[in-house]
Backbone as ProteinMPNN parsed JSONL, in Angstrom:
{"seq_chain_A": "MRRLTNLISESFIWSVGITRPKPGKERVAALYITATLAASVLLAVAMFLLLLQRL", "coords_chain_A": {"N_chain_A": [[38.391, 12.178, -35.498], [36.084, 12.408, -36.936], [35.319, 10.014, -37.243], [34.674, 9.338, -34.636], [32.345, 11.548, -33.839], [30.36, 10.323, -35.965], [29.998, 7.606, -34.943], [28.656, 8.292, -32.482], [26.727, 9.776, -33.703], [25.401, 7.775, -35.161], [24.754, 5.948, -32.836], [22.811, 7.924, -31.725], [20.959, 8.034, -33.468], [19.819, 5.41, -33.385], [19.136, 4.799, -30.854], [17.22, 6.821, -30.246], [15.59, 7.017, -32.513], [15.429, 9.006, -34.443], [14.815, 10.326, -37.619], [16.987, 9.183, -40.227], [19.785, 11.386, -41.721], [19.65, 13.167, -45.019], [21.08, 11.916, -47.727], [24.814, 12.927, -48.025], [24.534, 14.88, -46.307], [25.309, 13.645, -43.975], [27.653, 14.1, -42.177], [27.213, 16.809, -41.561], [24.997, 16.131, -40.007], [26.36, 14.569, -38.44], [27.917, 16.149, -36.642], [26.111, 18.344, -35.499], [24.498, 16.674, -34.049], [26.505, 15.654, -32.422], [27.555, 18.135, -31.04], [25.175, 19.125, -29.672], [24.665, 17.096, -28.106], [27.074, 17.032, -26.24], [26.996, 19.691, -25.483], [24.371, 19.571, -23.953], [25.17, 17.722, -22.017], [27.338, 19.2, -20.705], [25.969, 21.583, -19.806], [24.358, 20.409, -18.035], [26.043, 19.271, -16.02], [27.289, 21.773, -15.26], [25.133, 22.783, -13.79], [24.882, 20.96, -11.802], [27.174, 21.376, -10.603], [26.825, 24.193, -9.754], [24.523, 24.101, -8.188], [25.48, 22.473, -6.098], [27.278, 24.228, -5.257], [25.666, 26.116, -4.1], [24.437, 24.905, -1.546]], "CA_chain_A": [[37.304, 13.033, -34.749], [34.97, 12.177, -37.815], [34.902, 8.623, -36.988], [33.913, 9.65, -33.366], [30.934, 11.914, -34.59], [29.838, 9.155, -36.781], [29.687, 6.587, -34.008], [27.669, 9.124, -31.541], [25.458, 10.095, -34.163], [24.678, 6.528, -35.356], [23.986, 5.588, -31.503], [21.694, 8.426, -31.087], [19.851, 7.676, -34.423], [18.993, 4.202, -33.703], [18.499, 5.095, -29.425], [16.112, 7.645, -30.075], [14.637, 6.893, -33.328], [15.305, 9.929, -35.488], [14.891, 10.078, -39.264], [18.292, 9.738, -40.857], [19.777, 12.557, -42.337], [19.693, 13.011, -46.196], [22.709, 11.399, -48.083], [25.467, 13.855, -48.477], [24.473, 15.447, -45.201], [25.557, 12.884, -42.863], [28.787, 14.773, -41.375], [27.053, 17.99, -40.789], [24.007, 15.913, -39.21], [26.51, 13.932, -37.092], [28.605, 17.064, -35.761], [25.231, 19.002, -35.057], [24.251, 15.925, -32.994], [27.632, 15.229, -31.1], [27.651, 19.176, -30.221], [23.987, 19.167, -28.851], [24.788, 16.245, -26.736], [27.937, 17.702, -25.516], [26.408, 21.225, -24.849], [23.337, 19.004, -22.874], [26.108, 17.337, -20.76], [27.94, 20.564, -20.041], [24.851, 22.168, -19.05], [24.106, 19.467, -16.938], [27.346, 19.461, -14.977], [27.318, 23.254, -14.609], [23.81, 23.082, -13.092], [25.081, 20.563, -10.76], [28.135, 22.187, -9.512], [26.099, 25.413, -9.362], [23.655, 23.88, -6.887], [26.284, 22.035, -5.182], [28.098, 25.261, -4.596], [24.88, 26.724, -3.235], [24.271, 24.32, -0.577]], "C_chain_A": [[36.075, 12.506, -35.21], [34.492, 10.943, -37.234], [33.82, 8.42, -35.416], [32.419, 10.408, -33.383], [30.412, 11.274, -35.22], [29.206, 8.02, -35.663], [28.711, 7.057, -32.865], [26.499, 9.238, -32.322], [24.734, 8.69, -34.698], [24.137, 6.028, -33.832], [22.649, 6.535, -31.387], [20.736, 8.287, -32.051], [18.719, 6.46, -34.015], [18.727, 4.276, -32.169], [17.125, 5.606, -29.901], [15.268, 7.502, -31.447], [14.447, 8.219, -34.386], [15.38, 9.498, -36.72], [16.453, 10.264, -39.746], [18.408, 10.989, -41.819], [19.711, 12.171, -44.036], [21.025, 12.51, -46.334], [23.536, 12.696, -48.482], [25.681, 14.713, -47.297], [24.689, 15.061, -43.728], [26.919, 13.524, -41.766], [28.318, 16.087, -40.886], [25.859, 17.523, -39.647], [25.203, 15.355, -37.704], [27.523, 15.04, -36.207], [27.686, 17.818, -35.065], [24.805, 18.104, -33.778], [25.308, 15.693, -31.625], [27.559, 16.528, -30.257], [26.541, 19.402, -29.394], [24.282, 18.052, -27.962], [25.747, 16.545, -25.666], [27.714, 18.863, -24.991], [25.287, 20.521, -23.44], [23.986, 18.676, -21.735], [26.953, 18.434, -19.93], [27.154, 20.981, -19.301], [24.576, 21.759, -18.013], [25.042, 19.457, -15.731], [27.529, 20.775, -14.233], [26.278, 23.498, -13.68], [24.523, 22.394, -11.957], [26.153, 20.995, -9.766], [27.491, 23.535, -8.972], [25.28, 25.116, -8.116], [24.348, 23.265, -5.942], [26.915, 22.803, -4.556], [26.841, 26.093, -3.575], [24.274, 25.966, -1.901], [25.151, 24.371, 0.537]], "O_chain_A": [[35.149, 12.173, -34.47], [33.355, 10.844, -36.774], [32.805, 7.767, -35.172], [31.433, 9.817, -32.944], [29.277, 11.746, -35.158], [28.018, 7.698, -35.652], [27.993, 6.208, -32.338], [25.395, 8.915, -31.883], [23.509, 8.598, -34.615], [22.947, 5.715, -33.791], [21.573, 6.057, -31.027], [19.575, 8.391, -31.656], [17.497, 6.409, -34.155], [17.723, 3.58, -32.018], [16.104, 4.918, -29.933], [14.129, 7.962, -31.373], [13.413, 8.374, -35.036], [15.922, 8.43, -37.007], [17.041, 11.341, -39.649], [17.506, 11.492, -42.489], [19.719, 10.982, -44.354], [21.918, 12.562, -45.488], [22.991, 13.51, -49.229], [26.767, 15.27, -47.138], [24.444, 15.685, -42.696], [26.91, 13.242, -40.567], [28.872, 16.569, -39.898], [25.666, 18.189, -38.629], [25.053, 15.582, -36.504], [27.862, 14.686, -35.077], [28.085, 18.157, -33.951], [24.747, 18.601, -32.653], [25.087, 15.6, -30.417], [27.503, 16.424, -29.032], [26.81, 19.9, -28.301], [24.009, 18.326, -26.794], [25.491, 16.413, -24.469], [28.282, 19.108, -23.927], [25.377, 20.868, -22.262], [23.658, 19.096, -20.625], [27.136, 18.434, -18.713], [27.364, 20.89, -18.092], [24.494, 22.472, -17.013], [24.657, 19.644, -14.577], [27.814, 20.931, -13.045], [26.436, 24.346, -12.801], [24.844, 23.15, -11.04], [26.096, 20.993, -8.536], [27.671, 23.88, -7.805], [25.365, 25.828, -7.116], [23.918, 23.428, -4.8], [27.277, 22.517, -3.415], [27.115, 26.583, -2.48], [23.544, 26.678, -1.212], [24.906, 23.713, 1.548]]}, "name": "protein", "num_of_chains": 1, "seq": "MRRLTNLISESFIWSVGITRPKPGKERVAALYITATLAASVLLAVAMFLLLLQRL"}
């Protein structure tokens, strides 16, 4: 799991261009970035399903 969060974190840092986390804080930053992206995707899917149900 740690390797997946690091991969997602590195991809996000390179693609968006955010500042790298301080040394020693990489793991916390990777978990935060992964959780934020996962929550965004889940919210988008939930909104899509809600709108689809309303049609």
